[in-house]
C-alpha positions as CSV (number, residue, x, y, z in Angstrom):
1,X,68.7,111.7,134.2
2,X,69.0,114.1,131.8
3,X,68.3,117.9,131.7
4,X,66.1,119.3,129.2
5,X,69.1,121.1,127.9
6,X,71.3,118.2,128.0
7,X,68.8,116.1,125.6
8,X,68.6,119.6,123.3
9,X,72.1,119.7,122.8
10,X,72.6,115.8,122.2
11,X,69.7,115.9,119.3
12,X,67.0,114.3,121.2
13,X,63.3,115.4,122.3
14,X,63.4,117.7,124.6
15,X,60.9,120.3,126.4
16,X,61.6,123.6,125.0
17,X,59.6,125.0,127.5
18,X,61.9,123.9,130.6
19,X,62.5,126.8,132.8
20,X,66.1,126.5,132.3
21,X,65.8,127.1,128.8
22,X,63.5,129.9,129.2
23,X,66.1,131.2,130.5
24,X,69.0,130.9,128.1
25,X,66.7,131.8,125.4
26,X,65.8,135.4,127.5
27,X,69.5,135.8,128.2
28,X,70.7,135.6,124.1
29,X,67.7,137.5,123.5
30,X,69.4,141.0,125.8
31,X,72.8,140.2,124.7
32,X,71.4,139.8,121.1
33,X,69.7,143.0,121.6
34,X,72.7,144.7,122.9
35,X,75.3,143.5,119.9
36,X,72.4,144.6,117.7
37,X,72.7,147.9,119.0
38,X,76.1,148.9,119.1
39,X,78.3,149.8,116.9
40,X,81.7,149.9,118.5
41,X,83.9,147.2,116.8
42,X,85.8,146.0,120.3
43,X,82.5,146.0,122.7
44,X,80.9,143.5,120.1
45,X,83.1,141.1,120.0
46,X,83.4,141.4,124.0
47,X,79.3,141.0,123.5
48,X,79.8,138.4,121.2
49,X,82.4,136.1,123.9
50,X,80.1,136.1,126.1
51,X,77.0,135.2,123.3
52,X,78.8,132.4,121.4
53,X,80.1,128.7,123.0
54,X,83.7,130.0,121.4
55,X,85.0,133.0,119.2
56,X,87.6,132.8,117.0
57,X,90.3,135.7,116.6
58,X,89.4,138.1,113.6
59,X,85.9,137.9,114.0
60,X,82.9,140.4,113.0
61,X,79.2,139.7,112.6
62,X,77.3,142.4,111.2
63,X,74.0,143.1,112.4
64,X,70.9,142.4,113.2
65,X,71.9,138.8,114.0
66,X,69.6,136.3,115.9
67,X,69.9,133.1,117.4
68,X,68.3,130.8,120.0
69,X,70.9,130.4,122.8
70,X,73.7,131.8,121.0
71,X,75.9,129.3,123.8
72,X,76.1,126.4,121.3
73,X,77.5,128.3,118.3
74,X,81.1,128.1,117.8
75,X,83.1,130.1,115.0
76,X,86.6,130.0,113.7
77,X,89.7,132.5,112.7
78,X,88.5,134.9,110.3
79,X,84.7,134.6,110.2
80,X,82.6,137.5,108.4
81,X,78.9,136.9,108.4
82,X,76.9,140.2,106.3
83,X,73.9,141.9,107.8
84,X,70.5,140.4,109.0
85,X,72.2,136.4,109.7
86,X,70.0,134.3,111.9
87,X,71.3,130.3,113.8
88,X,68.6,128.7,115.0
89,X,71.5,126.7,118.3
90,X,69.2,124.1,119.9
91,X,72.2,122.0,118.4
92,X,75.2,122.7,117.9
93,X,76.6,125.0,115.1
94,X,80.4,124.4,114.3
95,X,81.8,127.4,111.5
96,X,85.3,126.5,110.8
97,X,88.0,129.2,110.0
98,X,88.0,131.5,107.1
99,X,84.3,131.1,106.5
100,X,82.2,134.2,104.9
101,X,78.9,134.6,105.3
102,X,76.5,136.9,102.7
103,X,73.7,138.9,104.2
104,X,70.6,136.6,105.0
105,X,72.1,133.6,106.2
106,X,69.5,131.4,108.3
107,X,71.6,128.0,109.8
108,X,68.3,126.2,111.4
109,X,69.8,123.4,113.9
110,X,66.7,122.6,115.1
111,X,63.6,120.9,113.9
112,X,60.1,119.1,114.4
113,X,59.0,115.6,114.1
114,X,57.5,115.3,110.9
115,X,54.0,113.0,112.9
116,X,51.2,115.3,113.4
117,X,50.5,113.6,116.9
118,X,54.8,114.3,117.9
119,X,54.8,117.5,116.7
120,X,51.6,118.5,119.1
121,X,53.1,117.6,121.9
122,X,55.2,120.6,122.3
123,X,58.6,118.5,122.2
124,X,61.2,119.5,119.6
125,X,64.5,118.3,118.6
126,X,67.0,119.2,116.6
127,X,70.7,117.7,114.6
128,X,73.9,119.5,114.2
129,X,75.6,121.9,111.4
130,X,79.0,122.0,111.0
131,X,80.9,124.4,108.4
132,X,84.3,123.3,107.5
133,X,87.3,125.7,106.9
134,X,87.9,128.6,103.7
135,X,83.5,128.3,103.8
136,X,81.9,130.8,101.6
137,X,78.4,131.1,102.1
138,X,75.8,133.4,99.6
139,X,73.6,135.9,100.5
140,X,70.0,134.1,101.7
141,X,71.1,130.1,101.6
142,X,69.5,128.5,104.1
143,X,71.4,125.6,106.0
144,X,68.9,122.7,107.9
145,X,69.2,120.7,110.5
146,X,72.1,117.5,110.2
147,X,74.7,119.4,107.3
148,X,78.2,119.3,106.8
149,X,79.5,121.1,104.8
150,X,83.8,120.0,103.9
151,X,86.3,122.4,103.4
152,X,86.4,125.1,100.4
153,X,82.6,124.7,99.8
154,X,80.8,127.5,98.3
155,X,77.3,127.9,98.7
156,X,75.2,130.1,96.1
157,X,72.9,132.9,96.5
158,X,69.5,131.6,97.5
159,X,70.0,127.6,97.9
160,X,68.4,125.9,100.0
161,X,71.4,123.1,101.8
162,X,69.3,120.0,103.2
163,X,72.4,117.2,102.9
164,X,75.9,117.3,103.4
165,X,78.8,118.2,100.8
166,X,82.5,117.1,100.3
167,X,85.3,119.5,100.2
168,X,85.5,121.3,97.3
169,X,81.8,121.3,96.1
170,X,80.2,124.5,94.6
171,X,76.6,124.1,95.8
172,X,72.8,126.0,94.3
173,X,69.7,125.6,94.3
174,X,66.8,124.1,95.9
175,X,67.3,121.6,96.8
176,X,71.1,122.1,96.5
177,X,72.9,120.2,94.5
178,X,77.0,120.0,93.1
179,X,77.2,122.3,90.2
180,X,81.0,121.3,90.1
181,X,84.3,120.7,92.0
182,X,86.9,123.3,92.6
183,X,90.2,122.5,91.0
184,X,93.3,123.8,92.7
185,X,95.4,126.4,91.4
186,X,98.8,124.7,90.7
């Protein structure tokens, strides 16, 4: 039988009141508080390595950050997140290499049932978020559960990304739609 944590990470209905999950959220809050109050880059890297599931080389996340658990977040090399980013990581959030987030970017892998009876029983679920390499996400953009962004995608400021997009797409709006494709330089 699966634990509530295993169900959560798999995107199945799970009980967020489970003791192991409550402990995980508490531990994440402590590390986030320590990170947000830190002003030494090397110490910050050590804290991120404790908080996130995987941290590549040359990673910098400006404070203040917010996470649910942290351990479901993987960031590749050369990742930069500007101020006030949020990662609701009940399911895996995987971020590739050479990715930049502007201030206020929000990634939500958490969701709730649409049916009010199911929603009121207290169970939750989620879907993973995957962001390819060389992606730039504009300020205050929101990426919801189940989204995959291909390599080289550019997300306009304030976009609400509710579906997946292929590589080289420039997207914007609410809901986000393709504005154009990036043409390779010859």
